[in-house]
SETOR-550360 format. One record per residue (C-alpha): residue number from 0; residue in three letters; x, y, z. Coordinates in Angstrom, 1 decimal. Layout:
! residues N
<site><resi>NUM</resi><resn>ALA</resn><u>X</u><v>Y</v><w>Z</w></site>
...
This chain:
! residues 289
<site><resi>0</resi><resn>MET</resn><u>199.8</u><v>170.7</v><w>123.4</w></site>
<site><resi>1</resi><resn>ASP</resn><u>203.5</u><v>170.4</v><w>122.4</w></site>
<site><resi>2</resi><resn>LEU</resn><u>205.2</u><v>173.6</v><w>123.6</w></site>
<site><resi>3</resi><resn>HIS</resn><u>208.4</u><v>172.8</v><w>121.8</w></site>
<site><resi>4</resi><resn>ASP</resn><u>206.8</u><v>174.0</v><w>118.5</w></site>
<site><resi>5</resi><resn>HIS</resn><u>206.0</u><v>177.5</v><w>119.7</w></site>
<site><resi>6</resi><resn>GLY</resn><u>209.4</u><v>179.0</v><w>120.5</w></site>
<site><resi>7</resi><resn>LEU</resn><u>209.8</u><v>182.2</v><w>122.4</w></site>
<site><resi>8</resi><resn>ALA</resn><u>206.1</u><v>183.0</v><w>122.1</w></site>
<site><resi>9</resi><resn>SER</resn><u>205.1</u><v>180.1</v><w>124.4</w></site>
<site><resi>10</resi><resn>ASP</resn><u>207.9</u><v>181.1</v><w>126.8</w></site>
<site><resi>11</resi><resn>LEU</resn><u>206.3</u><v>184.6</v><w>127.1</w></site>
<site><resi>12</resi><resn>GLU</resn><u>203.1</u><v>183.0</v><w>128.4</w></site>
<site><resi>13</resi><resn>MET</resn><u>205.0</u><v>181.1</v><w>131.1</w></site>
<site><resi>14</resi><resn>MET</resn><u>206.9</u><v>184.3</v><w>132.0</w></site>
<site><resi>15</resi><resn>ALA</resn><u>203.6</u><v>185.9</v><w>133.1</w></site>
<site><resi>16</resi><resn>ALA</resn><u>203.4</u><v>183.7</v><w>136.1</w></site>
<site><resi>17</resi><resn>LEU</resn><u>206.7</u><v>184.9</v><w>137.3</w></site>
<site><resi>18</resi><resn>VAL</resn><u>205.8</u><v>188.6</v><w>137.4</w></site>
<site><resi>19</resi><resn>ALA</resn><u>205.0</u><v>188.6</v><w>141.1</w></site>
<site><resi>20</resi><resn>GLU</resn><u>208.2</u><v>186.8</v><w>141.9</w></site>
<site><resi>21</resi><resn>ARG</resn><u>210.2</u><v>189.3</v><w>139.8</w></site>
<site><resi>22</resi><resn>ARG</resn><u>208.7</u><v>192.2</v><w>141.7</w></site>
<site><resi>23</resi><resn>GLN</resn><u>209.7</u><v>190.7</v><w>145.0</w></site>
<site><resi>24</resi><resn>VAL</resn><u>213.3</u><v>190.1</v><w>143.7</w></site>
<site><resi>25</resi><resn>LEU</resn><u>213.4</u><v>193.6</v><w>142.5</w></site>
<site><resi>26</resi><resn>ARG</resn><u>212.5</u><v>195.0</v><w>146.0</w></site>
<site><resi>27</resi><resn>TRP</resn><u>215.3</u><v>192.9</v><w>147.4</w></site>
<site><resi>28</resi><resn>LEU</resn><u>217.8</u><v>194.1</v><w>144.8</w></site>
<site><resi>29</resi><resn>LEU</resn><u>217.0</u><v>197.7</v><w>145.3</w></site>
<site><resi>30</resi><resn>ALA</resn><u>217.2</u><v>197.4</v><w>149.1</w></site>
<site><resi>31</resi><resn>GLY</resn><u>220.8</u><v>196.0</v><w>148.7</w></site>
<site><resi>32</resi><resn>ALA</resn><u>221.9</u><v>198.4</v><w>146.0</w></site>
<site><resi>33</resi><resn>ALA</resn><u>222.7</u><v>201.2</v><w>148.4</w></site>
<site><resi>34</resi><resn>GLY</resn><u>225.9</u><v>199.5</v><w>149.5</w></site>
<site><resi>35</resi><resn>LEU</resn><u>227.3</u><v>199.1</v><w>146.0</w></site>
<site><resi>36</resi><resn>PRO</resn><u>229.6</u><v>201.6</v><w>144.3</w></site>
<site><resi>37</resi><resn>LEU</resn><u>228.3</u><v>203.8</v><w>141.5</w></site>
<site><resi>38</resi><resn>ILE</resn><u>229.1</u><v>202.8</v><w>137.9</w></site>
<site><resi>39</resi><resn>SER</resn><u>231.4</u><v>204.8</v><w>135.8</w></site>
<site><resi>40</resi><resn>CYS</resn><u>229.5</u><v>207.3</v><w>133.5</w></site>
<site><resi>41</resi><resn>GLY</resn><u>231.3</u><v>209.5</v><w>131.0</w></site>
<site><resi>42</resi><resn>GLY</resn><u>230.4</u><v>212.5</v><w>128.9</w></site>
<site><resi>43</resi><resn>GLY</resn><u>229.1</u><v>212.2</v><w>125.4</w></site>
<site><resi>44</resi><resn>SER</resn><u>229.1</u><v>209.5</v><w>122.8</w></site>
<site><resi>45</resi><resn>ASP</resn><u>231.6</u><v>209.1</v><w>120.0</w></site>
<site><resi>46</resi><resn>ALA</resn><u>229.8</u><v>208.9</v><w>116.6</w></site>
<site><resi>47</resi><resn>GLY</resn><u>227.0</u><v>207.1</v><w>118.3</w></site>
<site><resi>48</resi><resn>THR</resn><u>228.6</u><v>203.7</v><w>118.7</w></site>
<site><resi>49</resi><resn>THR</resn><u>231.9</u><v>203.9</v><w>120.4</w></site>
<site><resi>50</resi><resn>ALA</resn><u>232.0</u><v>202.9</v><w>124.1</w></site>
<site><resi>51</resi><resn>VAL</resn><u>230.6</u><v>201.1</v><w>127.0</w></site>
<site><resi>52</resi><resn>ALA</resn><u>229.6</u><v>202.2</v><w>130.4</w></site>
<site><resi>53</resi><resn>GLY</resn><u>231.5</u><v>199.6</v><w>132.2</w></site>
<site><resi>54</resi><resn>SER</resn><u>231.0</u><v>199.0</v><w>135.9</w></site>
<site><resi>55</resi><resn>GLY</resn><u>230.7</u><v>198.0</v><w>139.2</w></site>
<site><resi>56</resi><resn>ALA</resn><u>231.2</u><v>195.6</v><w>141.9</w></site>
<site><resi>57</resi><resn>GLY</resn><u>230.3</u><v>191.9</v><w>141.9</w></site>
<site><resi>58</resi><resn>ALA</resn><u>230.0</u><v>189.7</v><w>145.0</w></site>
<site><resi>59</resi><resn>ASN</resn><u>232.3</u><v>186.9</v><w>146.0</w></site>
<site><resi>60</resi><resn>GLY</resn><u>231.0</u><v>183.5</v><w>144.8</w></site>
<site><resi>61</resi><resn>ALA</resn><u>229.5</u><v>182.6</v><w>141.5</w></site>
<site><resi>62</resi><resn>GLY</resn><u>226.0</u><v>182.2</v><w>142.8</w></site>
<site><resi>63</resi><resn>THR</resn><u>225.5</u><v>185.6</v><w>144.2</w></site>
<site><resi>64</resi><resn>VAL</resn><u>223.6</u><v>188.3</v><w>142.2</w></site>
<site><resi>65</resi><resn>ALA</resn><u>225.2</u><v>191.7</v><w>142.5</w></site>
<site><resi>66</resi><resn>THR</resn><u>223.2</u><v>194.5</v><w>140.9</w></site>
<site><resi>67</resi><resn>PRO</resn><u>225.0</u><v>197.6</v><w>139.7</w></site>
<site><resi>68</resi><resn>THR</resn><u>223.7</u><v>200.8</v><w>141.3</w></site>
<site><resi>69</resi><resn>VAL</resn><u>221.5</u><v>202.9</v><w>139.0</w></site>
<site><resi>70</resi><resn>PRO</resn><u>223.5</u><v>206.0</v><w>138.2</w></site>
<site><resi>71</resi><resn>ALA</resn><u>222.4</u><v>209.6</v><w>138.7</w></site>
<site><resi>72</resi><resn>THR</resn><u>221.2</u><v>211.5</v><w>135.7</w></site>
<site><resi>73</resi><resn>GLY</resn><u>224.1</u><v>212.0</v><w>133.4</w></site>
<site><resi>74</resi><resn>ALA</resn><u>225.7</u><v>210.9</v><w>130.2</w></site>
<site><resi>75</resi><resn>CYS</resn><u>226.5</u><v>207.2</v><w>129.5</w></site>
<site><resi>76</resi><resn>VAL</resn><u>228.5</u><v>206.2</v><w>126.4</w></site>
<site><resi>77</resi><resn>VAL</resn><u>227.0</u><v>203.7</v><w>124.0</w></site>
<site><resi>78</resi><resn>ILE</resn><u>228.7</u><v>200.3</v><w>123.9</w></site>
<site><resi>79</resi><resn>PRO</resn><u>230.4</u><v>199.6</v><w>120.5</w></site>
<site><resi>80</resi><resn>GLU</resn><u>228.6</u><v>197.8</v><w>117.8</w></site>
<site><resi>81</resi><resn>GLU</resn><u>230.5</u><v>194.6</v><w>117.1</w></site>
<site><resi>82</resi><resn>THR</resn><u>230.2</u><v>191.5</v><w>114.9</w></site>
<site><resi>83</resi><resn>GLY</resn><u>227.9</u><v>188.7</v><w>116.1</w></site>
<site><resi>84</resi><resn>GLY</resn><u>230.5</u><v>186.3</v><w>114.7</w></site>
<site><resi>85</resi><resn>PRO</resn><u>229.9</u><v>183.2</v><w>112.7</w></site>
<site><resi>86</resi><resn>TYR</resn><u>227.9</u><v>181.4</v><w>115.5</w></site>
<site><resi>87</resi><resn>PRO</resn><u>225.0</u><v>183.6</v><w>116.6</w></site>
<site><resi>88</resi><resn>ALA</resn><u>222.2</u><v>181.0</v><w>116.1</w></site>
<site><resi>89</resi><resn>ASP</resn><u>219.7</u><v>183.9</v><w>115.8</w></site>
<site><resi>90</resi><resn>GLY</resn><u>218.4</u><v>183.0</v><w>112.4</w></site>
<site><resi>91</resi><resn>THR</resn><u>220.8</u><v>185.2</v><w>110.5</w></site>
<site><resi>92</resi><resn>ASN</resn><u>223.0</u><v>182.5</v><w>109.1</w></site>
<site><resi>93</resi><resn>THR</resn><u>223.0</u><v>178.8</v><w>108.2</w></site>
<site><resi>94</resi><resn>HIS</resn><u>225.1</u><v>175.7</v><w>109.1</w></site>
<site><resi>95</resi><resn>GLY</resn><u>225.0</u><v>172.5</v><w>107.1</w></site>
<site><resi>96</resi><resn>GLY</resn><u>222.5</u><v>174.0</v><w>104.7</w></site>
<site><resi>97</resi><resn>SER</resn><u>219.9</u><v>174.9</v><w>107.4</w></site>
<site><resi>98</resi><resn>ILE</resn><u>219.1</u><v>178.2</v><w>109.2</w></site>
<site><resi>99</resi><resn>VAL</resn><u>220.3</u><v>178.1</v><w>112.8</w></site>
<site><resi>100</resi><resn>ASN</resn><u>217.9</u><v>179.8</v><w>115.1</w></site>
<site><resi>101</resi><resn>VAL</resn><u>217.7</u><v>179.2</v><w>118.9</w></site>
<site><resi>102</resi><resn>LEU</resn><u>215.4</u><v>182.2</v><w>119.4</w></site>
<site><resi>103</resi><resn>ASN</resn><u>212.4</u><v>180.2</v><w>118.1</w></site>
<site><resi>104</resi><resn>GLN</resn><u>213.0</u><v>177.3</v><w>120.5</w></site>
<site><resi>105</resi><resn>SER</resn><u>210.8</u><v>176.8</v><w>123.6</w></site>
<site><resi>106</resi><resn>GLY</resn><u>212.8</u><v>177.2</v><w>126.7</w></site>
<site><resi>107</resi><resn>VAL</resn><u>215.3</u><v>179.8</v><w>125.4</w></site>
<site><resi>108</resi><resn>VAL</resn><u>214.1</u><v>182.4</v><w>128.0</w></site>
<site><resi>109</resi><resn>ARG</resn><u>216.1</u><v>181.3</v><w>131.0</w></site>
<site><resi>110</resi><resn>SER</resn><u>218.7</u><v>182.4</v><w>133.5</w></site>
<site><resi>111</resi><resn>ASP</resn><u>220.8</u><v>179.2</v><w>133.8</w></site>
<site><resi>112</resi><resn>ILE</resn><u>222.3</u><v>178.5</v><w>130.4</w></site>
<site><resi>113</resi><resn>ARG</resn><u>224.6</u><v>175.7</v><w>131.3</w></site>
<site><resi>114</resi><resn>ALA</resn><u>222.4</u><v>172.9</v><w>130.1</w></site>
<site><resi>115</resi><resn>SER</resn><u>220.8</u><v>172.3</v><w>126.7</w></site>
<site><resi>116</resi><resn>PHE</resn><u>217.1</u><v>172.5</v><w>126.4</w></site>
<site><resi>117</resi><resn>ASN</resn><u>214.1</u><v>171.8</v><w>124.1</w></site>
<site><resi>118</resi><resn>GLY</resn><u>215.0</u><v>168.1</v><w>123.9</w></site>
<site><resi>119</resi><resn>ALA</resn><u>218.8</u><v>168.3</v><w>123.9</w></site>
<site><resi>120</resi><resn>THR</resn><u>220.4</u><v>167.0</v><w>127.1</w></site>
<site><resi>121</resi><resn>GLY</resn><u>224.1</u><v>168.1</v><w>127.1</w></site>
<site><resi>122</resi><resn>VAL</resn><u>225.5</u><v>170.2</v><w>130.0</w></site>
<site><resi>123</resi><resn>ALA</resn><u>228.5</u><v>172.5</v><w>129.6</w></site>
<site><resi>124</resi><resn>ALA</resn><u>231.2</u><v>171.8</v><w>132.2</w></site>
<site><resi>125</resi><resn>GLY</resn><u>233.6</u><v>174.5</v><w>133.5</w></site>
<site><resi>126</resi><resn>VAL</resn><u>234.3</u><v>177.0</v><w>136.2</w></site>
<site><resi>127</resi><resn>PRO</resn><u>231.0</u><v>178.5</v><w>137.4</w></site>
<site><resi>128</resi><resn>LEU</resn><u>230.3</u><v>182.0</v><w>136.2</w></site>
<site><resi>129</resi><resn>THR</resn><u>227.5</u><v>184.5</v><w>137.1</w></site>
<site><resi>130</resi><resn>ILE</resn><u>227.0</u><v>187.4</v><w>134.6</w></site>
<site><resi>131</resi><resn>ASN</resn><u>225.2</u><v>190.4</v><w>136.1</w></site>
<site><resi>132</resi><resn>LEU</resn><u>224.2</u><v>193.0</v><w>133.5</w></site>
<site><resi>133</resi><resn>GLN</resn><u>222.5</u><v>196.3</v><w>133.7</w></site>
<site><resi>134</resi><resn>LEU</resn><u>221.0</u><v>198.1</v><w>130.6</w></site>
<site><resi>135</resi><resn>LEU</resn><u>221.1</u><v>201.9</v><w>130.5</w></site>
<site><resi>136</resi><resn>ASN</resn><u>219.6</u><v>204.5</v><w>128.2</w></site>
<site><resi>137</resi><resn>ALA</resn><u>222.4</u><v>206.6</v><w>126.9</w></site>
<site><resi>138</resi><resn>SER</resn><u>219.9</u><v>209.0</v><w>125.2</w></site>
<site><resi>139</resi><resn>GLY</resn><u>217.8</u><v>209.3</v><w>128.3</w></site>
<site><resi>140</resi><resn>GLY</resn><u>220.0</u><v>210.5</v><w>131.1</w></site>
<site><resi>141</resi><resn>CYS</resn><u>221.5</u><v>207.2</v><w>131.8</w></site>
<site><resi>142</resi><resn>ALA</resn><u>218.2</u><v>205.8</v><w>133.1</w></site>
<site><resi>143</resi><resn>SER</resn><u>217.8</u><v>202.1</v><w>133.5</w></site>
<site><resi>144</resi><resn>LEU</resn><u>215.9</u><v>200.3</v><w>130.7</w></site>
<site><resi>145</resi><resn>ALA</resn><u>213.2</u><v>198.0</v><w>132.1</w></site>
<site><resi>146</resi><resn>GLY</resn><u>211.4</u><v>195.5</v><w>129.9</w></site>
<site><resi>147</resi><resn>TYR</resn><u>214.2</u><v>195.2</v><w>127.3</w></site>
<site><resi>148</resi><resn>ALA</resn><u>215.7</u><v>191.8</v><w>126.5</w></site>
<site><resi>149</resi><resn>ILE</resn><u>219.2</u><v>190.5</v><w>126.1</w></site>
<site><resi>150</resi><resn>TYR</resn><u>220.2</u><v>187.4</v><w>124.1</w></site>
<site><resi>151</resi><resn>LEU</resn><u>223.6</u><v>186.1</v><w>125.4</w></site>
<site><resi>152</resi><resn>TRP</resn><u>225.9</u><v>183.4</v><w>124.1</w></site>
<site><resi>153</resi><resn>HIS</resn><u>229.5</u><v>182.2</v><w>124.2</w></site>
<site><resi>154</resi><resn>CYS</resn><u>231.7</u><v>179.2</v><w>123.6</w></site>
<site><resi>155</resi><resn>ASP</resn><u>232.2</u><v>176.3</v><w>126.0</w></site>
<site><resi>156</resi><resn>ARG</resn><u>235.5</u><v>175.6</v><w>127.9</w></site>
<site><resi>157</resi><resn>ASP</resn><u>236.8</u><v>173.8</v><w>124.8</w></site>
<site><resi>158</resi><resn>GLY</resn><u>236.2</u><v>176.8</v><w>122.6</w></site>
<site><resi>159</resi><resn>LEU</resn><u>233.2</u><v>175.2</v><w>120.8</w></site>
<site><resi>160</resi><resn>TYR</resn><u>229.9</u><v>176.8</v><w>120.0</w></site>
<site><resi>161</resi><resn>SER</resn><u>226.7</u><v>174.8</v><w>120.4</w></site>
<site><resi>162</resi><resn>LEU</resn><u>224.7</u><v>174.2</v><w>117.2</w></site>
<site><resi>163</resi><resn>TYR</resn><u>227.8</u><v>174.8</v><w>115.0</w></site>
<site><resi>164</resi><resn>SER</resn><u>231.0</u><v>173.2</v><w>116.2</w></site>
<site><resi>165</resi><resn>SER</resn><u>231.8</u><v>169.6</v><w>115.5</w></site>
<site><resi>166</resi><resn>GLY</resn><u>230.7</u><v>167.4</v><w>118.4</w></site>
<site><resi>167</resi><resn>VAL</resn><u>228.2</u><v>169.8</v><w>119.8</w></site>
<site><resi>168</resi><resn>THR</resn><u>225.9</u><v>170.5</v><w>116.8</w></site>
<site><resi>169</resi><resn>ALA</resn><u>223.1</u><v>168.6</v><w>118.7</w></site>
<site><resi>170</resi><resn>GLN</resn><u>223.4</u><v>170.9</v><w>121.7</w></site>
<site><resi>171</resi><resn>ASN</resn><u>222.1</u><v>174.4</v><w>122.3</w></site>
<site><resi>172</resi><resn>TYR</resn><u>223.7</u><v>175.1</v><w>125.7</w></site>
<site><resi>173</resi><resn>LEU</resn><u>225.4</u><v>178.5</v><w>126.7</w></site>
<site><resi>174</resi><resn>ARG</resn><u>222.6</u><v>180.4</v><w>124.9</w></site>
<site><resi>175</resi><resn>GLY</resn><u>219.7</u><v>182.2</v><w>126.6</w></site>
<site><resi>176</resi><resn>VAL</resn><u>217.4</u><v>185.2</v><w>126.6</w></site>
<site><resi>177</resi><resn>GLN</resn><u>216.2</u><v>187.3</v><w>129.5</w></site>
<site><resi>178</resi><resn>GLU</resn><u>214.1</u><v>190.4</v><w>130.2</w></site>
<site><resi>179</resi><resn>THR</resn><u>215.5</u><v>193.3</v><w>132.2</w></site>
<site><resi>180</resi><resn>ASP</resn><u>213.7</u><v>194.0</v><w>135.5</w></site>
<site><resi>181</resi><resn>GLY</resn><u>212.6</u><v>197.4</v><w>136.8</w></site>
<site><resi>182</resi><resn>ALA</resn><u>216.2</u><v>198.4</v><w>137.5</w></site>
<site><resi>183</resi><resn>GLY</resn><u>217.3</u><v>197.3</v><w>134.0</w></site>
<site><resi>184</resi><resn>THR</resn><u>219.2</u><v>194.3</v><w>135.4</w></site>
<site><resi>185</resi><resn>LEU</resn><u>219.3</u><v>190.6</v><w>134.7</w></site>
<site><resi>186</resi><resn>SER</resn><u>221.7</u><v>187.7</v><w>135.6</w></site>
<site><resi>187</resi><resn>PHE</resn><u>222.9</u><v>184.6</v><w>133.7</w></site>
<site><resi>188</resi><resn>THR</resn><u>224.4</u><v>181.5</v><w>135.3</w></site>
<site><resi>189</resi><resn>THR</resn><u>226.9</u><v>179.9</v><w>133.1</w></site>
<site><resi>190</resi><resn>ILE</resn><u>230.5</u><v>178.6</v><w>132.9</w></site>
<site><resi>191</resi><resn>PHE</resn><u>233.7</u><v>180.6</v><w>132.2</w></site>
<site><resi>192</resi><resn>PRO</resn><u>234.3</u><v>180.5</v><w>128.4</w></site>
<site><resi>193</resi><resn>GLY</resn><u>237.4</u><v>179.0</v><w>126.9</w></site>
<site><resi>194</resi><resn>CYS</resn><u>240.0</u><v>180.7</v><w>124.6</w></site>
<site><resi>195</resi><resn>TYR</resn><u>240.0</u><v>179.3</v><w>121.1</w></site>
<site><resi>196</resi><resn>ALA</resn><u>242.7</u><v>180.1</v><w>118.5</w></site>
<site><resi>197</resi><resn>GLY</resn><u>242.7</u><v>183.6</v><w>117.1</w></site>
<site><resi>198</resi><resn>ARG</resn><u>240.3</u><v>185.3</v><w>119.6</w></site>
<site><resi>199</resi><resn>MET</resn><u>240.6</u><v>186.7</v><w>123.1</w></site>
<site><resi>200</resi><resn>PRO</resn><u>237.9</u><v>185.2</v><w>125.4</w></site>
<site><resi>201</resi><resn>HIS</resn><u>234.6</u><v>187.0</v><w>125.0</w></site>
<site><resi>202</resi><resn>VAL</resn><u>230.8</u><v>186.9</v><w>125.5</w></site>
<site><resi>203</resi><resn>HIS</resn><u>228.3</u><v>188.0</v><w>122.8</w></site>
<site><resi>204</resi><resn>VAL</resn><u>225.2</u><v>190.0</v><w>123.5</w></site>
<site><resi>205</resi><resn>GLU</resn><u>222.3</u><v>191.2</v><w>121.4</w></site>
<site><resi>206</resi><resn>VAL</resn><u>219.9</u><v>193.8</v><w>122.9</w></site>
<site><resi>207</resi><resn>TYR</resn><u>216.2</u><v>193.9</v><w>122.0</w></site>
<site><resi>208</resi><resn>PRO</resn><u>213.5</u><v>196.5</v><w>122.8</w></site>
<site><resi>209</resi><resn>SER</resn><u>211.3</u><v>193.9</v><w>124.4</w></site>
<site><resi>210</resi><resn>LEU</resn><u>211.1</u><v>190.2</v><w>125.2</w></site>
<site><resi>211</resi><resn>ALA</resn><u>208.5</u><v>189.6</v><w>122.5</w></site>
<site><resi>212</resi><resn>LYS</resn><u>210.7</u><v>191.3</v><w>119.8</w></site>
<site><resi>213</resi><resn>ALA</resn><u>213.7</u><v>189.0</v><w>120.9</w></site>
<site><resi>214</resi><resn>ALA</resn><u>212.0</u><v>186.3</v><w>118.9</w></site>
<site><resi>215</resi><resn>SER</resn><u>213.5</u><v>187.8</v><w>115.7</w></site>
<site><resi>216</resi><resn>ALA</resn><u>217.1</u><v>189.0</v><w>115.1</w></site>
<site><resi>217</resi><resn>ALA</resn><u>215.6</u><v>191.6</v><w>112.8</w></site>
<site><resi>218</resi><resn>ASN</resn><u>214.5</u><v>193.5</v><w>115.9</w></site>
<site><resi>219</resi><resn>ARG</resn><u>217.9</u><v>193.8</v><w>117.6</w></site>
<site><resi>220</resi><resn>ILE</resn><u>219.0</u><v>197.3</v><w>118.4</w></site>
<site><resi>221</resi><resn>LYS</resn><u>222.6</u><v>196.5</v><w>119.4</w></site>
<site><resi>222</resi><resn>THR</resn><u>225.1</u><v>193.6</v><w>118.9</w></site>
<site><resi>223</resi><resn>SER</resn><u>228.3</u><v>193.7</v><w>121.0</w></site>
<site><resi>224</resi><resn>GLN</resn><u>230.9</u><v>191.7</v><w>122.9</w></site>
<site><resi>225</resi><resn>PHE</resn><u>232.6</u><v>192.0</v><w>126.3</w></site>
<site><resi>226</resi><resn>THR</resn><u>235.8</u><v>190.4</v><w>127.7</w></site>
<site><resi>227</resi><resn>PHE</resn><u>237.6</u><v>189.8</v><w>131.0</w></site>
<site><resi>228</resi><resn>PRO</resn><u>240.8</u><v>191.1</v><w>132.7</w></site>
<site><resi>229</resi><resn>MET</resn><u>244.0</u><v>189.2</v><w>131.8</w></site>
<site><resi>230</resi><resn>ALA</resn><u>244.6</u><v>188.4</v><w>135.4</w></site>
<site><resi>231</resi><resn>THR</resn><u>241.3</u><v>186.7</v><w>135.6</w></site>
<site><resi>232</resi><resn>LEU</resn><u>241.9</u><v>184.7</v><w>132.4</w></site>
<site><resi>233</resi><resn>ASN</resn><u>245.3</u><v>183.5</v><w>133.6</w></site>
<site><resi>234</resi><resn>GLU</resn><u>243.8</u><v>182.3</v><w>136.9</w></site>
<site><resi>235</resi><resn>ALA</resn><u>240.6</u><v>180.8</v><w>135.4</w></site>
<site><resi>236</resi><resn>TYR</resn><u>242.6</u><v>178.7</v><w>132.9</w></site>
<site><resi>237</resi><resn>THR</resn><u>244.5</u><v>177.0</v><w>135.7</w></site>
<site><resi>238</resi><resn>ALA</resn><u>241.3</u><v>175.0</v><w>136.3</w></site>
<site><resi>239</resi><resn>SER</resn><u>240.8</u><v>171.5</v><w>135.0</w></site>
<site><resi>240</resi><resn>GLY</resn><u>239.7</u><v>171.3</v><w>131.4</w></site>
<site><resi>241</resi><resn>TYR</resn><u>241.2</u><v>174.6</v><w>130.2</w></site>
<site><resi>242</resi><resn>THR</resn><u>244.6</u><v>173.3</v><w>129.0</w></site>
<site><resi>243</resi><resn>ALA</resn><u>244.0</u><v>174.3</v><w>125.4</w></site>
<site><resi>244</resi><resn>SER</resn><u>242.9</u><v>177.8</v><w>126.5</w></site>
<site><resi>245</resi><resn>VAL</resn><u>246.3</u><v>178.4</v><w>128.2</w></site>
<site><resi>246</resi><resn>ARG</resn><u>248.1</u><v>177.6</v><w>124.9</w></site>
<site><resi>247</resi><resn>ASN</resn><u>245.7</u><v>179.7</v><w>122.8</w></site>
<site><resi>248</resi><resn>LEU</resn><u>245.7</u><v>182.7</v><w>125.1</w></site>
<site><resi>249</resi><resn>ALA</resn><u>249.5</u><v>182.8</v><w>124.9</w></site>
<site><resi>250</resi><resn>GLN</resn><u>249.3</u><v>183.4</v><w>121.2</w></site>
<site><resi>251</resi><resn>ILE</resn><u>246.8</u><v>186.3</v><w>121.2</w></site>
<site><resi>252</resi><resn>SER</resn><u>246.4</u><v>189.6</v><w>123.0</w></site>
<site><resi>253</resi><resn>TYR</resn><u>243.9</u><v>192.4</v><w>123.2</w></site>
<site><resi>254</resi><resn>ALA</resn><u>246.1</u><v>194.5</v><w>120.9</w></site>
<site><resi>255</resi><resn>THR</resn><u>246.0</u><v>191.8</v><w>118.2</w></site>
<site><resi>256</resi><resn>ASP</resn><u>242.4</u><v>190.7</v><w>118.6</w></site>
<site><resi>257</resi><resn>ASN</resn><u>240.1</u><v>191.7</v><w>115.7</w></site>
<site><resi>258</resi><resn>VAL</resn><u>237.4</u><v>193.1</v><w>118.0</w></site>
<site><resi>259</resi><resn>PHE</resn><u>239.2</u><v>194.5</v><w>121.1</w></site>
<site><resi>260</resi><resn>SER</resn><u>242.3</u><v>195.9</v><w>119.3</w></site>
<site><resi>261</resi><resn>ASP</resn><u>240.8</u><v>199.4</v><w>119.4</w></site>
<site><resi>262</resi><resn>GLY</resn><u>240.7</u><v>199.3</v><w>123.2</w></site>
<site><resi>263</resi><resn>THR</resn><u>239.5</u><v>197.1</v><w>126.0</w></site>
<site><resi>264</resi><resn>SER</resn><u>238.5</u><v>199.5</v><w>128.8</w></site>
<site><resi>265</resi><resn>LEU</resn><u>235.2</u><v>200.2</v><w>127.2</w></site>
<site><resi>266</resi><resn>GLN</resn><u>234.2</u><v>196.5</v><w>127.1</w></site>
<site><resi>267</resi><resn>MET</resn><u>236.0</u><v>195.1</v><w>130.1</w></site>
<site><resi>268</resi><resn>ALA</resn><u>233.9</u><v>193.5</v><w>132.7</w></site>
<site><resi>269</resi><resn>THR</resn><u>234.5</u><v>193.8</v><w>136.4</w></site>
<site><resi>270</resi><resn>VAL</resn><u>235.2</u><v>190.3</v><w>137.9</w></site>
<site><resi>271</resi><resn>THR</resn><u>235.4</u><v>188.9</v><w>141.4</w></site>
<site><resi>272</resi><resn>GLY</resn><u>235.8</u><v>185.4</v><w>142.7</w></site>
<site><resi>273</resi><resn>SER</resn><u>238.3</u><v>182.6</v><w>141.9</w></site>
<site><resi>274</resi><resn>ALA</resn><u>238.9</u><v>179.6</v><w>139.7</w></site>
<site><resi>275</resi><resn>THR</resn><u>238.0</u><v>177.4</v><w>142.8</w></site>
<site><resi>276</resi><resn>ASP</resn><u>234.8</u><v>179.1</v><w>143.9</w></site>
<site><resi>277</resi><resn>GLY</resn><u>233.7</u><v>180.6</v><w>140.6</w></site>
<site><resi>278</resi><resn>TYR</resn><u>233.5</u><v>184.1</v><w>139.3</w></site>
<site><resi>279</resi><resn>VAL</resn><u>230.9</u><v>186.9</v><w>139.2</w></site>
<site><resi>280</resi><resn>VAL</resn><u>231.0</u><v>189.4</v><w>136.3</w></site>
<site><resi>281</resi><resn>THR</resn><u>229.4</u><v>192.8</v><w>136.5</w></site>
<site><resi>282</resi><resn>LEU</resn><u>228.9</u><v>195.1</v><w>133.5</w></site>
<site><resi>283</resi><resn>SER</resn><u>226.6</u><v>198.0</v><w>132.6</w></site>
<site><resi>284</resi><resn>ILE</resn><u>225.7</u><v>198.3</v><w>129.0</w></site>
<site><resi>285</resi><resn>ALA</resn><u>224.5</u><v>201.6</v><w>127.5</w></site>
<site><resi>286</resi><resn>VAL</resn><u>222.4</u><v>201.8</v><w>124.4</w></site>
<site><resi>287</resi><resn>ASN</resn><u>220.2</u><v>204.4</v><w>122.8</w></site>
<site><resi>288</resi><resn>GLY</resn><u>216.8</u><v>203.3</v><w>124.2</w></site>
């Protein structure tokens, strides 16, 4: 049977075999969480879609998973609703006259998104980056949201988006879906995104109520973006391959960016590491679960 024709549904079958392993990883994560600082929780939401519960401490080295501590019962503020941009590849737009949808491709459920999949063979080069996310229920006492799913995507170090940009339309790298564990956490292994003209560097996320529902963009409950501290950007772009990013970053700012101009503190990830060893990003995302 050719699994490439069955998209995310066939991935769900394969995920069942990983349940026992996930439980063991969860036990390990919870055992280590006591030594991490609490995330920042604030009071009240602002018209329902105005802020992010940003957070918490990564670990040095891009390969280390650092899970944010689950906060005490309280109020988390909902991450802003943002545009998915012109390159979502979630079935909501077309390119070259065809609908572009990575969510129906076998293999999209994965933690390491650096390589293309489902027959494509390209690998995105760049500074190693680990993205650790935790999903929280803003309408449920800031509790963690287990069994939800996040689709994450971003550009490569040249500022190109797989499936859309000239030269990488045959690739689907830097895109992936994962399910949150019992603590509402998940981790992606990727590369530090470049800065293309007109936008501050950023990562896109779509939140879904379950892994099964992540097969269709119609089921998404939140679309947003997050960014990185300027000091991290300046350091990351000293690495080989990011020359164009240095030039593009000098011509844009958070204040002039069309997404982050209304404030960056609410969508600013915590970052540790270096351009030499790689970075770890930690962010807690609150939605109305």
